[in-house]
C-alpha positions as CSV (number, residue, x, y, z in Angstrom):
1,X,-31.1,35.2,18.8
2,X,-32.5,31.7,18.5
3,X,-34.0,32.4,15.1
4,X,-30.5,33.4,13.8
5,X,-28.7,30.3,15.2
6,X,-28.8,28.3,12.0
7,X,-27.8,31.1,9.6
8,X,-24.2,29.9,9.3
9,X,-24.9,26.2,8.7
10,X,-27.9,27.0,6.5
11,X,-25.7,29.1,4.2
12,X,-23.1,26.3,4.0
13,X,-25.8,23.7,3.1
14,X,-27.6,26.0,0.7
15,X,-24.3,26.8,-1.1
16,X,-23.6,23.1,-1.6
17,X,-27.1,22.4,-2.9
18,X,-27.0,25.3,-5.3
19,X,-23.6,24.2,-6.7
20,X,-25.0,20.7,-7.2
21,X,-28.0,22.0,-9.2
22,X,-26.3,24.9,-10.9
23,X,-22.5,24.1,-11.0
24,X,-21.6,27.2,-13.0
25,X,-23.3,29.7,-10.7
26,X,-21.0,31.9,-8.7
27,X,-21.9,32.4,-5.0
28,X,-20.9,35.3,-2.8
29,X,-21.5,35.7,0.9
30,X,-21.3,38.6,3.5
31,X,-18.7,37.2,5.8
32,X,-18.7,40.0,8.4
33,X,-22.4,39.6,9.1
34,X,-21.7,36.2,10.6
35,X,-19.6,37.7,13.5
36,X,-21.1,41.2,13.7
37,X,-22.2,40.6,17.3
38,X,-18.5,40.2,18.4
39,X,-17.2,43.4,16.8
40,X,-14.3,45.0,18.5
41,X,-12.7,41.6,19.3
42,X,-10.9,40.9,16.1
43,X,-9.4,37.6,17.2
44,X,-12.8,36.1,17.9
45,X,-14.3,37.5,14.7
46,X,-11.5,36.2,12.5
47,X,-11.7,32.8,14.2
48,X,-15.4,32.5,13.4
49,X,-14.6,33.5,9.8
50,X,-11.9,30.9,9.5
51,X,-14.1,28.0,10.5
52,X,-16.9,29.2,8.3
53,X,-14.8,29.7,5.3
54,X,-13.1,26.4,5.7
55,X,-16.4,24.6,5.2
56,X,-18.2,27.1,2.9
57,X,-15.3,27.2,0.4
58,X,-13.6,23.8,0.5
59,X,-16.7,21.7,1.1
60,X,-19.6,23.7,-0.4
61,X,-18.0,25.7,-3.2
62,X,-18.5,29.3,-2.1
63,X,-16.7,31.6,-4.7
64,X,-16.6,35.2,-3.4
65,X,-16.4,36.9,0.0
66,X,-15.0,40.2,1.3
67,X,-12.3,39.7,3.9
68,X,-9.4,41.6,5.4
69,X,-6.3,39.6,4.4
70,X,-4.1,41.3,7.0
71,X,-6.4,40.1,9.8
72,X,-7.3,36.6,8.5
73,X,-6.4,33.5,10.5
74,X,-5.8,30.1,8.9
75,X,-7.7,27.4,10.6
76,X,-4.4,25.8,11.8
77,X,-3.6,29.0,13.7
78,X,-6.7,28.8,15.9
79,X,-6.4,27.8,19.6
80,X,-8.1,24.5,20.3
81,X,-10.8,25.8,22.6
82,X,-11.6,28.7,20.3
83,X,-11.7,26.4,17.3
84,X,-14.2,24.0,19.0
85,X,-16.3,26.9,20.2
86,X,-16.4,28.5,16.6
87,X,-17.4,25.1,15.1
88,X,-20.2,24.7,17.6
89,X,-21.4,28.3,16.9
90,X,-21.3,28.1,13.1
91,X,-23.0,24.7,13.0
92,X,-25.3,25.4,16.0
93,X,-24.2,22.2,17.6
94,X,-25.0,23.1,21.2
95,X,-27.4,25.3,23.1
96,X,-24.6,27.0,25.1
97,X,-22.4,27.7,22.0
98,X,-23.1,31.5,22.3
99,X,-22.5,31.5,26.0
100,X,-19.2,29.7,25.5
101,X,-18.1,32.2,22.8
102,X,-19.1,35.1,25.1
103,X,-16.8,33.7,27.8
104,X,-13.9,33.4,25.3
105,X,-14.7,37.0,24.2
106,X,-14.4,38.2,27.8
107,X,-11.1,36.5,28.1
108,X,-9.8,38.0,24.9
109,X,-11.0,41.5,26.0
110,X,-9.3,41.1,29.4
111,X,-6.1,40.2,27.6
112,X,-6.3,43.2,25.3
113,X,-7.1,45.5,28.2
114,X,-4.1,44.2,30.2
115,X,-1.8,44.9,27.2
116,X,-3.2,48.4,26.9
117,X,-2.4,49.1,30.5
118,X,1.2,48.1,30.1
119,X,0.8,44.8,31.8
120,X,1.4,41.3,30.5
121,X,-1.2,38.9,29.4
122,X,-3.9,37.9,31.9
123,X,-2.7,35.0,33.9
124,X,-5.1,32.2,33.3
125,X,-5.1,28.4,33.5
126,X,-4.7,27.1,30.0
127,X,-7.5,24.8,29.2
128,X,-6.5,21.4,27.9
129,X,-8.2,18.2,26.7
130,X,-6.6,16.6,29.8
131,X,-9.0,18.6,31.9
132,X,-12.0,16.8,30.4
133,X,-13.7,14.0,32.2
134,X,-12.2,10.6,31.5
135,X,-14.7,9.4,28.9
136,X,-14.2,12.5,26.8
137,X,-10.5,12.2,27.2
138,X,-10.6,8.7,25.8
139,X,-12.7,9.8,22.8
140,X,-10.3,12.7,22.2
141,X,-7.2,10.4,22.4
142,X,-8.7,8.0,19.9
143,X,-9.8,10.6,17.4
144,X,-6.5,12.4,17.6
145,X,-4.3,9.3,17.8
146,X,-2.7,10.2,21.2
147,X,-1.5,7.1,23.0
148,X,0.7,8.8,25.6
149,X,-1.9,8.7,28.5
150,X,-4.0,5.8,27.4
151,X,-3.1,3.2,30.1
152,X,-3.7,5.8,32.8
153,X,-7.1,7.0,31.3
154,X,-8.3,3.5,30.7
155,X,-7.6,2.5,34.2
156,X,-9.4,5.6,35.5
157,X,-12.4,4.7,33.3
158,X,-12.3,1.1,34.4
159,X,-12.5,2.1,38.1
160,X,-15.7,4.0,37.3
161,X,-17.3,1.5,34.9
162,X,-19.4,-1.5,35.9
163,X,-17.5,-3.8,33.6
164,X,-14.3,-3.4,31.5
165,X,-16.3,-4.4,28.4
166,X,-18.4,-1.2,28.8
167,X,-15.3,0.9,28.2
168,X,-14.8,-0.8,24.8
169,X,-18.5,-0.8,23.9
170,X,-18.9,2.8,25.1
171,X,-16.2,5.6,24.6
172,X,-13.8,3.5,22.6
173,X,-16.3,2.3,20.0
174,X,-17.9,5.7,19.9
175,X,-14.6,7.2,19.1
176,X,-13.9,4.5,16.4
177,X,-17.3,5.1,14.9
178,X,-16.5,8.8,14.5
179,X,-13.1,7.9,13.0
180,X,-14.8,5.6,10.5
181,X,-17.3,8.3,9.5
182,X,-14.6,10.9,9.1
183,X,-12.4,8.6,7.0
184,X,-15.3,7.6,4.9
185,X,-16.2,11.2,4.2
186,X,-12.6,12.1,3.3
187,X,-12.2,14.3,6.4
188,X,-9.5,12.1,8.0
189,X,-6.5,10.6,6.3
190,X,-4.9,7.1,6.5
191,X,-2.0,8.0,8.8
192,X,-4.5,9.5,11.3
193,X,-6.7,6.4,11.1
194,X,-3.7,4.1,11.8
195,X,-2.6,6.3,14.8
196,X,-6.1,6.0,16.2
197,X,-6.0,2.2,15.7
198,X,-2.8,2.1,17.7
199,X,-4.6,3.9,20.6
200,X,-7.6,1.4,20.4
201,X,-5.3,-1.6,20.4
202,X,-3.3,-0.4,23.4
203,X,-6.6,0.3,25.3
204,X,-8.0,-3.1,24.5
205,X,-4.7,-4.8,25.4
206,X,-4.8,-3.0,28.8
207,X,-8.4,-4.2,29.5
208,X,-8.1,-7.8,28.3
209,X,-6.6,-9.2,31.5
210,X,-9.4,-7.7,33.5
211,X,-12.0,-9.0,31.1
212,X,-10.5,-12.5,31.2
213,X,-10.5,-12.5,35.0
214,X,-14.1,-11.3,35.1
215,X,-15.3,-14.0,32.6
216,X,-13.5,-16.7,34.6
217,X,-15.0,-15.6,37.9
218,X,-18.5,-15.4,36.3
219,X,-18.1,-18.9,34.9
220,X,-17.0,-20.4,38.1
221,X,-19.9,-18.7,39.9
222,X,-22.3,-20.3,37.4
223,X,-20.7,-23.7,37.9
224,X,-19.1,-23.7,34.4
225,X,-15.6,-25.0,33.8
226,X,-13.5,-22.0,32.5
227,X,-11.6,-24.4,30.2
228,X,-14.8,-24.6,28.1
229,X,-14.7,-20.9,27.4
230,X,-14.5,-20.0,23.7
231,X,-11.5,-17.6,23.3
232,X,-12.6,-16.9,19.7
233,X,-16.0,-15.4,20.6
234,X,-16.4,-12.8,17.9
235,X,-20.2,-12.2,18.0
236,X,-19.9,-8.5,18.8
237,X,-18.1,-7.6,15.4
238,X,-19.8,-6.2,12.3
239,X,-18.3,-9.1,10.3
240,X,-15.3,-11.4,10.0
241,X,-12.7,-11.0,7.3
242,X,-9.8,-13.4,6.5
243,X,-6.8,-11.7,4.8
244,X,-3.8,-13.5,3.3
245,X,-0.8,-12.7,1.0
246,X,-0.9,-15.6,-1.5
247,X,1.6,-18.4,-1.9
248,X,5.2,-17.4,-2.8
249,X,4.6,-13.7,-2.1
250,X,6.1,-11.9,1.0
251,X,4.7,-8.4,0.6
252,X,2.1,-7.4,3.1
253,X,2.3,-3.6,3.8
254,X,-0.9,-2.9,1.9
255,X,-2.7,-5.8,3.5
256,X,-1.6,-4.6,6.9
257,X,-3.1,-1.2,6.2
258,X,-6.4,-2.6,5.0
259,X,-6.6,-4.8,8.1
260,X,-6.1,-1.7,10.4
261,X,-8.8,0.2,8.5
262,X,-11.3,-2.6,8.7
263,X,-10.5,-3.1,12.4
264,X,-11.3,0.6,13.0
265,X,-14.7,-0.1,11.6
266,X,-15.5,-3.0,14.0
267,X,-14.6,-5.8,11.6
268,X,-12.8,-8.8,13.0
269,X,-9.8,-9.4,10.8
270,X,-7.9,-12.7,10.8
271,X,-4.6,-11.9,9.1
272,X,-2.9,-15.3,8.4
273,X,0.3,-13.8,7.1
274,X,2.4,-14.1,3.9
275,X,3.2,-16.9,1.5
276,X,-0.1,-18.6,2.3
277,X,-0.9,-21.7,0.3
278,X,-4.4,-22.2,-1.2
279,X,-4.9,-25.0,1.2
280,X,-4.1,-22.9,4.2
281,X,-6.4,-20.1,3.1
282,X,-9.4,-22.3,2.6
283,X,-8.7,-24.2,5.9
284,X,-8.5,-21.0,7.9
285,X,-11.6,-19.6,6.3
286,X,-13.5,-22.6,7.4
287,X,-12.0,-22.6,10.9
288,X,-12.8,-19.0,11.5
289,X,-16.1,-19.1,9.7
290,X,-15.4,-15.8,8.0
291,X,-17.8,-13.7,6.0
292,X,-15.3,-12.4,3.5
293,X,-11.9,-13.6,2.1
294,X,-9.3,-11.1,1.0
295,X,-6.2,-12.0,-1.1
296,X,-3.2,-9.8,-1.5
297,X,-0.1,-9.9,-3.7
298,X,2.6,-7.8,-5.3
299,X,4.5,-9.9,-7.8
300,X,2.9,-11.0,-11.1
301,X,3.0,-14.8,-10.2
302,X,0.6,-13.9,-7.4
303,X,-2.0,-13.1,-10.1
304,X,-2.0,-16.7,-11.2
305,X,-2.1,-18.0,-7.6
306,X,-5.3,-15.9,-7.0
307,X,-6.9,-17.6,-10.0
308,X,-6.0,-20.9,-8.4
309,X,-7.6,-19.9,-5.1
310,X,-10.8,-18.8,-6.9
311,X,-11.1,-22.1,-8.7
312,X,-10.5,-24.1,-5.6
313,X,-13.1,-22.0,-3.7
314,X,-15.6,-22.9,-6.4
315,X,-14.8,-26.6,-6.3
316,X,-15.1,-26.7,-2.5
317,X,-18.5,-24.8,-2.5
318,X,-17.4,-21.7,-0.7
319,X,-20.0,-19.0,-0.5
320,X,-17.9,-16.1,0.9
321,X,-17.2,-13.1,-1.4
322,X,-13.6,-12.9,-2.6
323,X,-11.7,-9.6,-2.5
324,X,-8.6,-9.0,-4.6
325,X,-5.9,-6.4,-3.8
326,X,-2.2,-5.5,-4.2
327,X,0.1,-3.4,-6.4
328,X,0.2,-5.9,-9.3
329,X,-3.6,-6.5,-9.3
330,X,-6.1,-4.5,-11.4
331,X,-9.9,-4.4,-11.9
332,X,-9.3,-5.6,-15.5
333,X,-7.4,-8.7,-14.5
334,X,-9.9,-9.4,-11.7
335,X,-12.8,-9.1,-14.2
336,X,-11.1,-11.1,-17.0
337,X,-9.0,-13.8,-15.3
338,X,-10.3,-14.3,-11.7
339,X,-14.0,-13.5,-11.5
340,X,-15.2,-16.1,-14.2
341,X,-13.9,-18.8,-11.9
342,X,-16.1,-17.9,-8.9
343,X,-18.3,-14.8,-9.4
344,X,-22.0,-15.1,-8.5
345,X,-24.4,-12.7,-6.9
346,X,-24.1,-14.7,-3.7
347,X,-20.2,-14.8,-3.7
348,X,-18.8,-12.1,-6.0
349,X,-15.1,-11.5,-6.8
350,X,-14.3,-7.8,-6.3
351,X,-11.1,-5.8,-6.9
352,X,-10.3,-3.3,-4.1
353,X,-8.2,-0.5,-5.2
354,X,-6.9,0.7,-1.8
355,X,-7.6,0.8,1.9
356,X,-10.0,3.7,1.7
357,X,-12.3,1.6,-0.5
358,X,-12.2,-1.6,1.7
359,X,-14.8,-0.5,4.3
360,X,-17.3,0.5,1.6
361,X,-16.9,-2.8,-0.2
362,X,-17.1,-5.0,2.9
363,X,-20.0,-3.1,4.4
364,X,-21.9,-3.3,1.1
365,X,-21.4,-7.0,0.9
366,X,-22.7,-7.6,4.4
367,X,-25.7,-5.3,4.2
368,X,-29.2,-5.7,2.9
369,X,-28.1,-3.9,-0.3
370,X,-25.7,-6.6,-1.3
371,X,-27.7,-7.9,-4.3
372,X,-28.0,-4.5,-5.9
373,X,-24.4,-3.6,-5.2
374,X,-23.0,-6.9,-6.6
375,X,-25.3,-6.9,-9.6
376,X,-23.8,-3.5,-10.6
377,X,-20.3,-4.8,-10.3
378,X,-21.2,-8.0,-12.2
379,X,-22.5,-6.0,-15.1
380,X,-19.4,-3.8,-15.1
381,X,-17.1,-6.8,-15.1
382,X,-19.1,-8.5,-17.9
383,X,-18.7,-5.4,-20.0
384,X,-15.0,-5.1,-19.2
385,X,-14.5,-8.8,-20.3
386,X,-16.3,-8.2,-23.5
387,X,-14.2,-5.1,-24.2
388,X,-11.0,-6.9,-23.4
389,X,-11.6,-9.8,-25.8
390,X,-12.9,-7.5,-28.5
391,X,-9.7,-5.5,-28.1
392,X,-7.6,-8.7,-28.6
393,X,-9.5,-9.4,-31.8
394,X,-9.0,-5.9,-33.1
395,X,-5.3,-5.8,-32.2
396,X,-2.8,-7.2,-34.6
397,X,0.4,-8.9,-33.5
398,X,3.5,-9.5,-35.7
399,X,4.8,-13.0,-35.9
400,X,7.9,-13.6,-33.8
401,X,10.0,-13.8,-37.0
402,X,8.5,-10.5,-38.3
403,X,9.2,-8.8,-34.9
404,X,12.9,-10.0,-35.0
405,X,13.3,-8.6,-38.5
406,X,12.2,-5.2,-37.2
407,X,14.4,-5.2,-34.0
408,X,16.5,-2.2,-32.8
409,X,19.8,-2.2,-34.8
410,X,22.5,-0.3,-32.9
411,X,25.6,0.6,-34.8
412,X,28.2,-0.6,-32.3
413,X,31.0,0.8,-34.5
414,X,29.6,4.3,-34.4
415,X,28.6,4.0,-30.7
416,X,30.8,1.3,-29.2
417,X,30.0,-0.6,-26.0
418,X,31.1,0.9,-22.7
419,X,34.7,0.3,-21.7
420,X,35.7,-2.8,-19.7
421,X,34.7,-2.5,-16.1
422,X,37.4,-2.0,-13.4
423,X,35.9,-4.9,-11.5
424,X,35.0,-8.1,-13.3
425,X,33.0,-10.8,-11.4
426,X,31.1,-10.7,-8.1
427,X,31.4,-8.1,-5.4
428,X,29.6,-7.9,-2.1
429,X,28.1,-4.4,-1.6
430,X,27.3,-2.6,1.6
431,X,26.4,1.0,2.5
432,X,25.3,2.8,5.6
433,X,21.8,4.2,5.9
434,X,23.3,7.7,6.2
435,X,25.0,7.3,2.8
436,X,21.8,6.5,1.0
437,X,19.4,9.0,2.6
438,X,20.0,11.7,-0.1
439,X,18.9,9.2,-2.7
440,X,15.5,8.5,-1.2
441,X,12.5,9.1,-3.5
442,X,9.7,10.1,-1.1
443,X,6.9,10.1,-3.6
444,X,6.1,6.3,-3.2
445,X,6.2,6.8,0.5
446,X,3.2,9.2,0.4
447,X,1.5,6.9,-2.0
448,X,1.8,4.0,0.5
449,X,-0.1,6.1,3.0
450,X,-2.7,7.2,0.4
451,X,-1.8,10.8,0.6
452,X,-2.1,12.5,-2.8
453,X,-1.9,16.2,-3.5
454,X,-3.8,17.8,-6.2
455,X,-2.3,19.7,-9.1
456,X,-0.1,21.8,-8.9
457,X,0.9,20.2,-5.5
458,X,1.4,16.6,-6.7
459,X,4.5,14.8,-5.5
460,X,7.2,15.5,-2.9
461,X,7.9,18.2,-1.7
462,X,4.9,20.1,-3.3
463,X,2.5,17.9,-1.4
464,X,3.2,19.9,1.7
465,X,1.6,22.9,0.1
466,X,-1.6,21.1,-0.7
467,X,-4.6,22.6,1.0
468,X,-6.3,19.3,1.7
469,X,-3.5,16.9,2.6
470,X,-0.5,19.2,3.1
471,X,-0.8,19.4,6.9
472,X,-1.1,15.7,7.4
473,X,1.7,15.1,4.9
474,X,4.0,17.3,7.0
475,X,3.1,15.4,10.2
476,X,3.6,12.0,8.5
477,X,7.0,13.2,7.1
478,X,8.1,14.4,10.5
479,X,7.2,11.1,12.0
480,X,9.1,9.3,9.3
481,X,12.2,11.5,9.9
482,X,12.0,10.8,13.6
483,X,11.8,7.0,13.2
484,X,14.5,7.1,10.5
485,X,16.9,8.9,12.8
486,X,16.1,6.3,15.5
487,X,16.8,3.4,13.1
488,X,20.0,5.0,11.9
489,X,21.1,5.6,15.5
490,X,20.4,2.1,16.8
491,X,21.3,0.4,13.5
492,X,18.1,-1.7,13.7
493,X,18.2,-1.9,9.9
494,X,21.1,-2.4,7.6
495,X,21.8,-2.7,3.8
496,X,23.6,-5.5,1.9
497,X,23.8,-6.7,-1.6
498,X,25.8,-8.3,-4.4
499,X,27.0,-6.8,-7.7
500,X,28.1,-8.8,-10.8
501,X,29.9,-7.4,-13.9
502,X,30.6,-9.9,-16.7
503,X,31.8,-10.0,-20.3
504,X,28.7,-10.4,-22.4
505,X,27.5,-10.8,-26.0
506,X,24.1,-11.5,-27.5
507,X,23.5,-14.9,-29.1
508,X,23.7,-15.5,-32.8
509,X,19.9,-15.3,-33.2
510,X,20.0,-12.0,-31.3
511,X,17.4,-13.0,-28.7
512,X,19.4,-13.8,-25.6
513,X,22.6,-12.6,-23.8
514,X,25.5,-14.9,-23.0
515,X,27.8,-13.9,-20.1
516,X,31.3,-15.2,-19.4
517,X,33.3,-15.4,-16.2
518,X,36.3,-13.7,-17.7
519,X,37.7,-12.3,-21.0
520,X,39.7,-15.5,-21.4
521,X,36.5,-17.5,-21.2
522,X,34.8,-15.3,-23.8
523,X,37.7,-15.9,-26.2
524,X,37.5,-19.7,-25.5
525,X,33.7,-19.6,-26.0
526,X,33.1,-20.9,-22.5
527,X,29.6,-19.5,-21.5
528,X,29.0,-19.0,-17.8
529,X,25.2,-18.6,-18.2
530,X,22.6,-17.2,-20.6
531,X,19.9,-14.6,-19.9
532,X,16.8,-15.1,-22.0
533,X,14.9,-12.1,-23.3
534,X,11.4,-11.3,-24.6
535,X,10.6,-9.1,-27.6
536,X,7.7,-6.8,-28.3
537,X,5.1,-8.3,-30.8
538,X,2.0,-6.0,-30.7
539,X,1.8,-4.0,-33.9
540,X,2.9,-0.4,-33.7
541,X,1.4,2.5,-35.7
542,X,4.8,4.0,-36.2
543,X,8.1,2.6,-37.6
544,X,9.6,2.2,-34.2
545,X,11.6,-1.0,-33.7
546,X,10.3,-4.0,-31.8
547,X,12.5,-4.0,-28.7
548,X,14.2,-6.7,-26.6
549,X,16.8,-6.1,-23.9
550,X,19.1,-8.3,-26.0
551,X,19.2,-5.4,-28.6
552,X,21.3,-3.4,-26.1
553,X,24.2,-5.9,-26.0
554,X,26.7,-6.1,-28.9
555,X,27.1,-9.4,-30.8
556,X,30.2,-11.6,-30.8
557,X,33.3,-9.8,-31.9
558,X,32.7,-6.8,-29.6
559,X,33.9,-6.5,-26.0
560,X,30.6,-5.7,-24.3
561,X,29.5,-6.4,-20.7
562,X,26.4,-6.9,-18.7
563,X,25.9,-5.9,-15.0
564,X,23.5,-7.1,-12.4
565,X,22.8,-6.6,-8.7
566,X,20.5,-7.7,-5.9
567,X,20.2,-5.6,-2.7
568,X,18.1,-5.8,0.5
569,X,17.3,-3.9,3.6
570,X,17.6,-6.3,6.6
571,X,16.2,-5.9,10.1
572,X,12.7,-4.7,9.3
573,X,11.1,-8.0,10.3
574,X,12.4,-7.8,13.8
575,X,11.2,-4.2,14.1
576,X,7.8,-5.2,12.9
577,X,7.6,-8.0,15.5
578,X,8.6,-5.4,18.2
579,X,5.8,-3.0,17.2
580,X,3.3,-5.8,16.9
581,X,4.0,-6.8,20.5
582,X,3.5,-3.2,21.5
583,X,0.1,-3.0,19.6
584,X,1.7,-0.2,17.5
585,X,0.4,-0.6,13.9
586,X,1.5,2.9,13.0
587,X,5.1,2.4,13.7
588,X,4.9,-1.1,12.2
589,X,3.7,0.2,8.9
590,X,6.0,3.2,9.0
591,X,9.0,0.9,9.5
592,X,8.0,-1.2,6.5
593,X,7.5,1.9,4.4
594,X,10.9,3.2,5.4
595,X,12.6,-0.2,4.6
596,X,11.1,0.0,1.1
597,X,12.5,3.6,0.7
598,X,15.9,2.5,2.1
599,X,16.4,-0.4,-0.3
600,X,15.2,1.6,-3.4
601,X,17.6,4.4,-2.4
602,X,20.4,1.8,-2.0
603,X,19.7,0.5,-5.5
604,X,19.9,4.1,-6.9
605,X,23.1,4.7,-4.9
606,X,24.7,1.4,-6.0
607,X,23.8,2.0,-9.7
608,X,25.7,5.3,-9.5
609,X,28.7,3.5,-7.9
610,X,28.6,1.0,-10.8
611,X,28.5,3.7,-13.4
612,X,31.2,5.9,-11.9
613,X,33.5,3.5,-10.3
614,X,33.0,-0.3,-10.5
615,X,32.3,-0.2,-14.3
616,X,33.5,3.4,-14.6
617,X,31.9,4.2,-17.9
618,X,30.5,7.5,-16.5
619,X,33.3,8.4,-14.1
620,X,32.8,12.1,-14.8
621,X,29.1,12.0,-14.0
622,X,28.1,14.9,-11.7
623,X,24.3,14.6,-11.5
624,X,22.3,15.8,-8.5
625,X,20.2,13.3,-6.6
626,X,17.1,15.0,-8.2
627,X,18.6,14.4,-11.7
628,X,19.2,10.7,-10.7
629,X,15.6,10.2,-9.9
630,X,14.7,11.7,-13.3
631,X,17.0,9.1,-14.9
632,X,19.3,11.6,-16.6
633,X,22.2,9.2,-16.8
634,X,23.4,6.8,-19.5
635,X,22.2,3.2,-19.1
636,X,19.3,1.5,-17.5
637,X,18.7,-1.0,-14.6
638,X,15.5,-3.0,-15.5
639,X,14.3,-5.6,-13.0
640,X,13.3,-9.2,-13.9
641,X,9.6,-9.5,-13.6
642,X,8.9,-6.0,-14.7
643,X,7.8,-4.6,-18.1
644,X,11.1,-4.9,-20.0
645,X,11.5,-8.5,-19.0
646,X,8.3,-9.8,-17.4
647,X,9.6,-13.3,-16.6
648,X,10.4,-13.7,-12.9
649,X,12.3,-17.0,-13.6
650,X,15.2,-15.0,-15.0
651,X,15.9,-14.2,-11.3
652,X,17.1,-17.8,-10.8
653,X,19.8,-17.2,-13.4
654,X,20.9,-14.1,-11.7
655,X,20.9,-15.7,-8.3
656,X,23.0,-18.6,-9.6
657,X,25.5,-16.2,-11.2
658,X,26.0,-13.7,-8.4
659,X,25.3,-16.0,-5.4
660,X,22.9,-13.6,-3.9
661,X,21.7,-16.0,-1.2
662,X,25.1,-17.3,-0.2
663,X,26.9,-13.9,-0.2
664,X,24.1,-11.5,1.0
665,X,21.4,-13.7,2.5
666,X,18.8,-12.7,-0.1
667,X,16.5,-15.6,-0.8
668,X,13.9,-16.4,-3.4
669,X,10.5,-17.9,-2.6
670,X,8.7,-20.6,-4.7
671,X,7.1,-17.9,-6.7
672,X,10.4,-16.0,-6.9
673,X,9.5,-13.2,-4.6
674,X,12.7,-11.8,-3.0
675,X,13.1,-12.2,0.8
676,X,13.3,-10.0,2.7
677,X,10.4,-8.1,1.2
678,X,12.4,-4.9,1.0
679,X,14.6,-6.1,-1.9
680,X,15.5,-4.9,-5.4
681,X,17.3,-6.7,-8.2
682,X,18.2,-5.5,-11.7
683,X,20.2,-6.1,-14.8
684,X,22.5,-3.2,-15.7
685,X,22.9,-2.1,-19.3
686,X,25.5,0.7,-20.1
687,X,24.9,1.5,-23.8
688,X,23.5,5.1,-24.3
689,X,20.8,3.7,-26.6
690,X,19.4,1.3,-24.1
691,X,16.0,2.3,-22.8
692,X,13.1,1.2,-20.6
693,X,10.1,-0.3,-22.5
694,X,7.2,-2.7,-22.0
695,X,7.2,-6.0,-23.8
696,X,3.4,-6.1,-23.7
697,X,1.5,-9.1,-24.9
698,X,3.2,-11.8,-26.9
699,X,2.2,-14.7,-29.1
700,X,2.5,-18.4,-28.8
701,X,5.2,-18.6,-31.5
702,X,7.5,-16.5,-29.3
703,X,6.5,-18.4,-26.1
704,X,7.4,-21.7,-27.8
705,X,10.8,-20.3,-28.9
706,X,11.4,-18.9,-25.5
707,X,10.5,-22.1,-23.6
708,X,12.9,-24.0,-26.0
709,X,15.8,-21.6,-25.4
710,X,15.2,-21.8,-21.6
711,X,14.8,-25.6,-21.8
712,X,11.5,-25.3,-19.9
713,X,8.3,-27.2,-20.5
714,X,5.8,-25.2,-22.5
715,X,2.9,-25.4,-19.9
716,X,5.2,-24.3,-17.1
717,X,6.6,-21.4,-19.2
718,X,3.1,-20.3,-20.1
719,X,2.1,-20.3,-16.5
720,X,5.0,-17.9,-15.6
721,X,4.2,-15.7,-18.6
722,X,0.4,-15.9,-18.1
723,X,-0.2,-12.1,-17.6
724,X,1.3,-11.2,-21.0
725,X,0.0,-14.0,-23.2
726,X,-2.2,-12.8,-26.1
727,X,-4.0,-16.2,-26.1
728,X,-5.8,-18.4,-23.5
729,X,-3.5,-21.2,-22.4
730,X,-4.8,-24.7,-22.1
C-alpha cells in the first residue's frame, strides 16, 4: 500500500531523532511487521529484516527487537540482487521496489517448491552487475573498486557517447561523487576509496588519447595551431592543491593517500614529490596557480622546515591556505610554531590529522563558509598557544647539574654488564622476506589505511571481529597477503643492513658513551667515536631518576659494550614506479605499507639475532613472536631522533662507525632522513635495567653543554633540537 511505503525509513529516521533528543531512552520495534506481507518465504523476510536492522541499530540506535536467531541472516550473507531490492524497499527508493521484491519472492517460492518435489534448484540465469547497461556498469565498477573490465566498458560507453569527455563528466564523476559522500559519511573506508580511485585513473587514462585527438581535430577545424593548446587546463576541477614532502624528508605514503582522497573529490592535485626545497614549493605553487598548499613530513627536522616555508610564504606575499600533515606533526606544534608565521583569515595554517579530514578542510577553505570556518580554527589555535606558554611558565625544570646529580645509578657490580659479544666490529646483515614474516606487527599496517576497530576489537587480529570495519579489514589483509606472496615469489623487494658491536664505556662526566674498535684499543684509551646523549630535565613529582641513555652503559673499568644497526627494505621504489605507470594507486600504497612492515620486522628479527647469537647475552631466550612485540626481552633498541635520543645528528656518528652507506647502500638526506624510506636504525643496549623513556623538553644549560661536547655551533645545535627546547631560540 502506498501509504505504508515509508514506514521502514520513517522508523529509522524517527529512532535517530529520538536518540538525539533523549539519548537515554530505550527504543523497541516490531520487526516482523515490516515483512508480514511476505510471510511463508523466510529467506525474503529475513533479508528485509537484515537490511532494516543494519540501519536501525548501527546508525539510528534502536535497542530492542524480537527476532528468531536461528533464522537471522547477516547482511554479508545476502545475495546482491536481494540486498539491493531490500534496500530499495525499506527506504522506499523506487516505485517498483514492491514489484521487484514480489518477483524475487516468486523465484524463491519456485526454488522451495522444486526442492519439495525432490528436484534440484530451479535453473535460472544468475543476475549480475555485468548484465546492467554500460553506464550503470561503470558506476558499479567505480563504487566497488573493480578494474577488471574497465577498458572494455569505457570503450563501449565511448562508442555510445557524443564525446569522450561526457563519460568522465557523466557516469565516472557521478560514481566518484557517490564515493566522496559515502567516505565523508563514514560508510566507506579508505582502502575502498583508493580502489575506486584506481578504477577512475584507468578509465581516464584509456579516454585521454581519444580526448587529445578530438581537441586537436577541433582546433585544426577552427584554424588554431594545436601547439598553442594548454595541456594544463584544469578549469573543470573543484580546486587545485599542491602537495610536497619537505626538504630532507623522503616519506610520502601519507601524502599519497591524501592525494588520492582529494582526487576522488574532484580536486586537481599537483604532487611534486619528496625532499622538496622551500624554493621549489613556492615556485611550483606559483606555476600551477594552486588554491591550497599542503606540506608533509615524518622526521622531526621536517617540523622546522615547515616553519621555514611558512615564513617564506609570508615574505613572498602568498595568499594560499597552508595545510600541515604527517606522523611527526601535531595540532599543537602547528598552532604554536607554524601558524604565527603566516596565519590570517585569508590564508590560514591548518593541521590535518589524516586523509579522512582532508576533503572537509579543503572544501571548507574553498567555500563561501571559509571565514566562519577559519575564524573558529584561529580562536582554537590562539587558545592552544596561550595554554602552551602558560604551561611552560607553570612547569619547573631542574638545572642540568641538578638533573645529573639525580641520574640513574646502576650497581654494575651487582648486575654486571652483558658478556663480551661473539662478534666485535661491523657485520653485514641480510635475511629473506620469508624469514621475517612471522615478526611482522600488523597493527601499524591497519593504522596506515585508517582502519581502527572499537573496543574490544582494537588491534590485530581482533579488528577482524569489529562490526564496523572488520569486513573491510579482512579484505585489505587478504590483498596484503596476496601482494606479499607475489613480492616474495618474484623477489621484487629484499632486505639488507649493517650491525656494529663495540667495546664501550660512558665518559667521566657520565653524559656520553665512548666506543672502541677493539678491547686492545679500550685498554690503550684509543676512542673510535663518541655518542652524545641527552638527559631529562623536567621536574618529576616522584623520586624517579632523571634518565639518559648513557646511564645504561658502565663507566671505565668495566667491560661493557654498545650495539647498533641500520637496516632497509630495497626495491619498493621500482615497484611504486611500476604501479604509478599502471595508474594503480591501491597497489602502490599497499607496496609502500608492506615495505614498512618488512623493514620493521627485519629490525625485530635482527635484534633477536643480536641478543641470542652475535652478542649472545640471551642465548637461551625462547620468546614467541607475540612476546617479542610486547618487548619481553632484556635490553632495548632506541632509534636516534626518537624520544630517548631526539637528536637526528647522532645518526651521522652511527653511519661513520658502521659504514651503513658503503656496506648496505643506506643513505642519509640533508635532514638525516634515511633512504630508502623503509629504513630503521637503532642503538642496542643490553643491560636489564635499560629502558625506553622520553627526554622531553630541555633547558639552555644542557643544550650549551651538549653543543660543546659535540663540537657543534650553538645555533645549529638549537635548530636540530628545536622541538624539545623549553625556550624560544634566537
